Backbone as XML, in Angstrom:
<?xml version="1.0"?>
<chain id="A" units="angstrom">
  <residue number="1" name="UNK">
    <atom name="N" x="270.578" y="104.468" z="74.556"/>
    <atom name="CA" x="270.331" y="103.416" z="75.523"/>
    <atom name="C" x="268.843" y="103.429" z="75.912"/>
  </residue>
  <residue number="2" name="UNK">
    <atom name="N" x="268.242" y="102.273" z="75.966"/>
    <atom name="CA" x="266.839" y="102.144" z="76.344"/>
    <atom name="C" x="266.719" y="102.002" z="77.849"/>
  </residue>
  <residue number="3" name="UNK">
    <atom name="N" x="265.784" y="102.758" z="78.421"/>
    <atom name="CA" x="265.520" y="102.664" z="79.853"/>
    <atom name="C" x="264.924" y="101.291" z="80.159"/>
  </residue>
  <residue number="4" name="UNK">
    <atom name="N" x="265.519" y="100.576" z="81.088"/>
    <atom name="CA" x="265.077" y="99.227" z="81.443"/>
    <atom name="C" x="263.619" y="99.207" z="81.890"/>
  </residue>
  <residue number="5" name="UNK">
    <atom name="N" x="263.155" y="100.273" z="82.504"/>
    <atom name="CA" x="261.779" y="100.301" z="83.009"/>
    <atom name="C" x="260.749" y="100.489" z="81.899"/>
  </residue>
  <residue number="6" name="UNK">
    <atom name="N" x="261.191" y="100.653" z="80.671"/>
    <atom name="CA" x="260.273" y="100.795" z="79.531"/>
    <atom name="C" x="260.141" y="99.501" z="78.739"/>
  </residue>
  <residue number="7" name="UNK">
    <atom name="N" x="260.739" y="98.411" z="79.253"/>
    <atom name="CA" x="260.712" y="97.121" z="78.560"/>
    <atom name="C" x="260.078" y="96.055" z="79.443"/>
  </residue>
  <residue number="8" name="UNK">
    <atom name="N" x="259.512" y="94.998" z="78.835"/>
    <atom name="CA" x="259.006" y="93.879" z="79.641"/>
    <atom name="C" x="260.173" y="93.085" z="80.212"/>
  </residue>
  <residue number="9" name="UNK">
    <atom name="N" x="260.079" y="92.698" z="81.487"/>
    <atom name="CA" x="261.184" y="92.009" z="82.138"/>
    <atom name="C" x="260.783" y="90.704" z="82.819"/>
  </residue>
  <residue number="10" name="UNK">
    <atom name="N" x="259.527" y="90.316" z="82.715"/>
    <atom name="CA" x="259.051" y="89.122" z="83.418"/>
    <atom name="C" x="259.641" y="87.843" z="82.829"/>
  </residue>
  <residue number="11" name="UNK">
    <atom name="N" x="259.803" y="86.863" z="83.684"/>
    <atom name="CA" x="260.249" y="85.539" z="83.251"/>
    <atom name="C" x="259.168" y="84.889" z="82.389"/>
  </residue>
  <residue number="12" name="UNK">
    <atom name="N" x="259.576" y="83.924" z="81.589"/>
    <atom name="CA" x="258.641" y="83.208" z="80.726"/>
    <atom name="C" x="257.487" y="82.649" z="81.555"/>
  </residue>
  <residue number="13" name="UNK">
    <atom name="N" x="256.267" y="82.828" z="81.052"/>
    <atom name="CA" x="255.080" y="82.336" z="81.739"/>
    <atom name="C" x="254.415" y="83.366" z="82.631"/>
  </residue>
  <residue number="14" name="UNK">
    <atom name="N" x="255.078" y="84.507" z="82.853"/>
    <atom name="CA" x="254.512" y="85.578" z="83.673"/>
    <atom name="C" x="254.299" y="86.817" z="82.812"/>
  </residue>
  <residue number="15" name="UNK">
    <atom name="N" x="253.439" y="87.705" z="83.274"/>
    <atom name="CA" x="253.184" y="88.978" z="82.605"/>
    <atom name="C" x="254.018" y="90.062" z="83.274"/>
  </residue>
  <residue number="16" name="UNK">
    <atom name="N" x="254.545" y="90.983" z="82.472"/>
    <atom name="CA" x="255.335" y="92.089" z="83.008"/>
    <atom name="C" x="254.433" y="93.198" z="83.531"/>
  </residue>
  <residue number="17" name="UNK">
    <atom name="N" x="254.729" y="93.621" z="84.734"/>
    <atom name="CA" x="254.055" y="94.743" z="85.373"/>
    <atom name="C" x="255.116" y="95.683" z="85.917"/>
  </residue>
  <residue number="18" name="UNK">
    <atom name="N" x="254.706" y="96.916" z="86.192"/>
    <atom name="CA" x="255.534" y="97.834" z="86.959"/>
    <atom name="C" x="254.601" y="98.648" z="87.840"/>
  </residue>
  <residue number="19" name="UNK">
    <atom name="N" x="255.109" y="99.021" z="89.016"/>
    <atom name="CA" x="254.304" y="99.768" z="89.973"/>
    <atom name="C" x="255.129" y="100.953" z="90.457"/>
  </residue>
  <residue number="20" name="UNK">
    <atom name="N" x="254.550" y="102.133" z="90.401"/>
    <atom name="CA" x="255.237" y="103.346" z="90.832"/>
    <atom name="C" x="255.415" y="103.311" z="92.341"/>
  </residue>
  <residue number="21" name="UNK">
    <atom name="N" x="256.623" y="103.654" z="92.789"/>
    <atom name="CA" x="256.909" y="103.755" z="94.222"/>
    <atom name="C" x="257.579" y="105.102" z="94.469"/>
  </residue>
  <residue number="22" name="UNK">
    <atom name="N" x="257.775" y="105.469" z="95.723"/>
    <atom name="CA" x="258.441" y="106.737" z="95.999"/>
    <atom name="C" x="259.868" y="106.803" z="95.430"/>
  </residue>
  <residue number="23" name="UNK">
    <atom name="N" x="260.444" y="105.662" z="95.123"/>
    <atom name="CA" x="261.831" y="105.607" z="94.662"/>
    <atom name="C" x="261.972" y="105.280" z="93.185"/>
  </residue>
  <residue number="24" name="UNK">
    <atom name="N" x="260.876" y="105.157" z="92.478"/>
    <atom name="CA" x="260.907" y="104.809" z="91.056"/>
    <atom name="C" x="260.016" y="103.607" z="90.788"/>
  </residue>
  <residue number="25" name="UNK">
    <atom name="N" x="260.211" y="102.958" z="89.662"/>
    <atom name="CA" x="259.388" y="101.819" z="89.272"/>
    <atom name="C" x="259.847" y="100.542" z="89.951"/>
  </residue>
  <residue number="26" name="UNK">
    <atom name="N" x="258.887" y="99.746" z="90.415"/>
    <atom name="CA" x="259.126" y="98.387" z="90.888"/>
    <atom name="C" x="258.746" y="97.485" z="89.713"/>
  </residue>
  <residue number="27" name="UNK">
    <atom name="N" x="259.699" y="96.725" z="89.207"/>
    <atom name="CA" x="259.448" y="95.851" z="88.067"/>
    <atom name="C" x="259.007" y="94.483" z="88.599"/>
  </residue>
  <residue number="28" name="UNK">
    <atom name="N" x="257.924" y="93.958" z="88.026"/>
    <atom name="CA" x="257.265" y="92.776" z="88.576"/>
    <atom name="C" x="256.928" y="91.786" z="87.462"/>
  </residue>
  <residue number="29" name="UNK">
    <atom name="N" x="257.079" y="90.513" z="87.753"/>
    <atom name="CA" x="256.548" y="89.448" z="86.919"/>
    <atom name="C" x="255.443" y="88.772" z="87.717"/>
  </residue>
  <residue number="30" name="UNK">
    <atom name="N" x="254.231" y="88.700" z="87.155"/>
    <atom name="CA" x="253.094" y="88.173" z="87.923"/>
    <atom name="C" x="252.097" y="87.475" z="87.003"/>
  </residue>
  <residue number="31" name="UNK">
    <atom name="N" x="251.204" y="86.689" z="87.636"/>
    <atom name="CA" x="250.174" y="85.959" z="86.877"/>
    <atom name="C" x="248.994" y="86.847" z="86.501"/>
  </residue>
  <residue number="32" name="UNK">
    <atom name="N" x="248.654" y="87.818" z="87.367"/>
    <atom name="CA" x="247.508" y="88.693" z="87.131"/>
    <atom name="C" x="247.679" y="89.970" z="87.954"/>
  </residue>
  <residue number="33" name="UNK">
    <atom name="N" x="246.720" y="90.886" z="87.856"/>
    <atom name="CA" x="246.820" y="92.177" z="88.540"/>
    <atom name="C" x="246.957" y="92.018" z="90.059"/>
  </residue>
  <residue number="34" name="UNK">
    <atom name="N" x="246.175" y="91.132" z="90.638"/>
    <atom name="CA" x="246.227" y="90.955" z="92.099"/>
    <atom name="C" x="247.572" y="90.369" z="92.534"/>
  </residue>
  <residue number="35" name="UNK">
    <atom name="N" x="248.087" y="89.430" z="91.770"/>
    <atom name="CA" x="249.405" y="88.871" z="92.057"/>
    <atom name="C" x="250.467" y="89.965" z="91.964"/>
  </residue>
  <residue number="36" name="UNK">
    <atom name="N" x="250.341" y="90.851" z="90.980"/>
    <atom name="CA" x="251.284" y="91.963" z="90.835"/>
    <atom name="C" x="251.231" y="92.888" z="92.048"/>
  </residue>
  <residue number="37" name="UNK">
    <atom name="N" x="250.044" y="93.145" z="92.565"/>
    <atom name="CA" x="249.926" y="94.001" z="93.753"/>
    <atom name="C" x="250.562" y="93.330" z="94.971"/>
  </residue>
  <residue number="38" name="UNK">
    <atom name="N" x="250.397" y="92.009" z="95.107"/>
    <atom name="CA" x="251.051" y="91.300" z="96.218"/>
    <atom name="C" x="252.573" y="91.393" z="96.092"/>
  </residue>
  <residue number="39" name="UNK">
    <atom name="N" x="253.071" y="91.244" z="94.881"/>
    <atom name="CA" x="254.514" y="91.345" z="94.663"/>
    <atom name="C" x="255.014" y="92.761" z="94.946"/>
  </residue>
  <residue number="40" name="UNK">
    <atom name="N" x="254.256" y="93.762" z="94.543"/>
    <atom name="CA" x="254.653" y="95.155" z="94.807"/>
    <atom name="C" x="254.729" y="95.414" z="96.304"/>
  </residue>
  <residue number="41" name="UNK">
    <atom name="N" x="253.819" y="94.804" z="97.061"/>
    <atom name="CA" x="253.796" y="94.991" z="98.517"/>
    <atom name="C" x="255.045" y="94.410" z="99.186"/>
  </residue>
  <residue number="42" name="UNK">
    <atom name="N" x="255.759" y="93.574" z="98.498"/>
    <atom name="CA" x="257.015" y="93.042" z="99.039"/>
    <atom name="C" x="258.128" y="94.087" z="98.969"/>
  </residue>
  <residue number="43" name="UNK">
    <atom name="N" x="257.952" y="95.098" z="98.098"/>
    <atom name="CA" x="258.996" y="96.103" z="97.889"/>
    <atom name="C" x="258.669" y="97.485" z="98.428"/>
  </residue>
  <residue number="44" name="UNK">
    <atom name="N" x="257.410" y="97.737" z="98.738"/>
    <atom name="CA" x="257.014" y="99.036" z="99.263"/>
    <atom name="C" x="255.876" y="98.846" z="100.261"/>
  </residue>
  <residue number="45" name="UNK">
    <atom name="N" x="255.811" y="99.722" z="101.240"/>
    <atom name="CA" x="254.809" y="99.583" z="102.302"/>
    <atom name="C" x="253.379" y="99.793" z="101.828"/>
  </residue>
  <residue number="46" name="UNK">
    <atom name="N" x="253.187" y="100.664" z="100.851"/>
    <atom name="CA" x="251.824" y="101.002" z="100.440"/>
    <atom name="C" x="251.731" y="101.086" z="98.919"/>
  </residue>
  <residue number="47" name="UNK">
    <atom name="N" x="251.730" y="99.944" z="98.232"/>
    <atom name="CA" x="251.601" y="100.007" z="96.773"/>
    <atom name="C" x="250.244" y="100.591" z="96.382"/>
  </residue>
  <residue number="48" name="UNK">
    <atom name="N" x="250.242" y="101.431" z="95.369"/>
    <atom name="CA" x="249.036" y="102.128" z="94.930"/>
    <atom name="C" x="248.512" y="101.486" z="93.652"/>
  </residue>
  <residue number="49" name="UNK">
    <atom name="N" x="247.264" y="101.041" z="93.680"/>
    <atom name="CA" x="246.657" y="100.427" z="92.500"/>
    <atom name="C" x="246.674" y="101.368" z="91.303"/>
  </residue>
  <residue number="50" name="UNK">
    <atom name="N" x="246.579" y="102.663" z="91.561"/>
    <atom name="CA" x="246.592" y="103.646" z="90.469"/>
    <atom name="C" x="247.955" y="103.692" z="89.790"/>
  </residue>
  <residue number="51" name="UNK">
    <atom name="N" x="249.002" y="103.235" z="90.463"/>
    <atom name="CA" x="250.342" y="103.252" z="89.903"/>
    <atom name="C" x="250.751" y="101.960" z="89.228"/>
  </residue>
  <residue number="52" name="UNK">
    <atom name="N" x="249.858" y="100.965" z="89.180"/>
    <atom name="CA" x="250.188" y="99.683" z="88.563"/>
    <atom name="C" x="249.961" y="99.740" z="87.059"/>
  </residue>
  <residue number="53" name="UNK">
    <atom name="N" x="250.973" y="99.321" z="86.309"/>
    <atom name="CA" x="250.865" y="99.247" z="84.856"/>
    <atom name="C" x="251.247" y="97.848" z="84.386"/>
  </residue>
  <residue number="54" name="UNK">
    <atom name="N" x="250.657" y="97.455" z="83.259"/>
    <atom name="CA" x="250.887" y="96.130" z="82.685"/>
    <atom name="C" x="251.382" y="96.290" z="81.248"/>
  </residue>
  <residue number="55" name="UNK">
    <atom name="N" x="252.274" y="95.405" z="80.824"/>
    <atom name="CA" x="252.787" y="95.409" z="79.461"/>
    <atom name="C" x="251.718" y="94.864" z="78.530"/>
  </residue>
  <residue number="56" name="UNK">
    <atom name="N" x="251.368" y="95.633" z="77.491"/>
    <atom name="CA" x="250.308" y="95.196" z="76.572"/>
    <atom name="C" x="250.851" y="94.617" z="75.266"/>
  </residue>
  <residue number="57" name="UNK">
    <atom name="N" x="252.144" y="94.369" z="75.208"/>
    <atom name="CA" x="252.767" y="93.843" z="74.003"/>
    <atom name="C" x="253.576" y="94.894" z="73.261"/>
  </residue>
  <residue number="58" name="UNK">
    <atom name="N" x="253.266" y="96.174" z="73.535"/>
    <atom name="CA" x="253.996" y="97.273" z="72.906"/>
    <atom name="C" x="254.485" y="98.304" z="73.906"/>
  </residue>
  <residue number="59" name="UNK">
    <atom name="N" x="253.727" y="98.474" z="74.989"/>
    <atom name="CA" x="254.066" y="99.494" z="75.986"/>
    <atom name="C" x="253.345" y="99.180" z="77.292"/>
  </residue>
  <residue number="60" name="UNK">
    <atom name="N" x="253.721" y="99.878" z="78.350"/>
    <atom name="CA" x="253.021" y="99.734" z="79.629"/>
    <atom name="C" x="251.782" y="100.625" z="79.628"/>
  </residue>
  <residue number="61" name="UNK">
    <atom name="N" x="250.667" y="100.057" z="80.083"/>
    <atom name="CA" x="249.397" y="100.790" z="80.195"/>
    <atom name="C" x="248.848" y="100.574" z="81.603"/>
  </residue>
  <residue number="62" name="UNK">
    <atom name="N" x="247.978" y="101.476" z="82.040"/>
    <atom name="CA" x="247.375" y="101.342" z="83.367"/>
    <atom name="C" x="246.642" y="100.012" z="83.489"/>
  </residue>
  <residue number="63" name="UNK">
    <atom name="N" x="246.879" y="99.319" z="84.598"/>
    <atom name="CA" x="246.235" y="98.021" z="84.820"/>
    <atom name="C" x="244.787" y="98.196" z="85.267"/>
  </residue>
  <residue number="64" name="UNK">
    <atom name="N" x="244.543" y="99.212" z="86.079"/>
    <atom name="CA" x="243.201" y="99.467" z="86.587"/>
    <atom name="C" x="242.711" y="100.753" z="85.942"/>
  </residue>
  <residue number="65" name="UNK">
    <atom name="N" x="241.689" y="100.615" z="85.092"/>
    <atom name="CA" x="241.230" y="101.748" z="84.284"/>
    <atom name="C" x="240.221" y="102.652" z="84.970"/>
  </residue>
  <residue number="66" name="UNK">
    <atom name="N" x="239.451" y="102.108" z="85.908"/>
    <atom name="CA" x="238.395" y="102.931" z="86.500"/>
    <atom name="C" x="238.670" y="103.186" z="87.978"/>
  </residue>
  <residue number="67" name="UNK">
    <atom name="N" x="237.905" y="104.086" z="88.545"/>
    <atom name="CA" x="238.141" y="104.547" z="89.897"/>
    <atom name="C" x="237.851" y="103.536" z="90.996"/>
  </residue>
  <residue number="68" name="UNK">
    <atom name="N" x="237.119" y="102.463" z="90.715"/>
    <atom name="CA" x="236.780" y="101.546" z="91.811"/>
    <atom name="C" x="237.760" y="100.385" z="91.930"/>
  </residue>
  <residue number="69" name="UNK">
    <atom name="N" x="238.858" y="100.431" z="91.158"/>
    <atom name="CA" x="239.912" y="99.432" z="91.333"/>
    <atom name="C" x="239.697" y="98.117" z="90.603"/>
  </residue>
  <residue number="70" name="UNK">
    <atom name="N" x="238.648" y="98.044" z="89.784"/>
    <atom name="CA" x="238.443" y="96.797" z="89.032"/>
    <atom name="C" x="239.436" y="96.707" z="87.889"/>
  </residue>
  <residue number="71" name="UNK">
    <atom name="N" x="239.822" y="95.498" z="87.567"/>
    <atom name="CA" x="240.767" y="95.286" z="86.475"/>
    <atom name="C" x="240.125" y="95.650" z="85.148"/>
  </residue>
  <residue number="72" name="UNK">
    <atom name="N" x="240.958" y="96.141" z="84.253"/>
    <atom name="CA" x="240.468" y="96.493" z="82.919"/>
    <atom name="C" x="240.317" y="95.259" z="82.060"/>
  </residue>
</chain>
């Protein structure tokens, strides 16, 4: 069985993201990194940019690559 959190789940027209929370992954469909962070904030009090990952077509990779929070 494949873990659901290892697959893209976004609706057509959106990009799949996931954000680490104290309770596991928050699965998100969003237009861009900032939209994904807004969506994550709906599910957890303090979403962490370091925990945001985006589907690259094959796997989830870190959305923010450098320490200052800029998008990759």
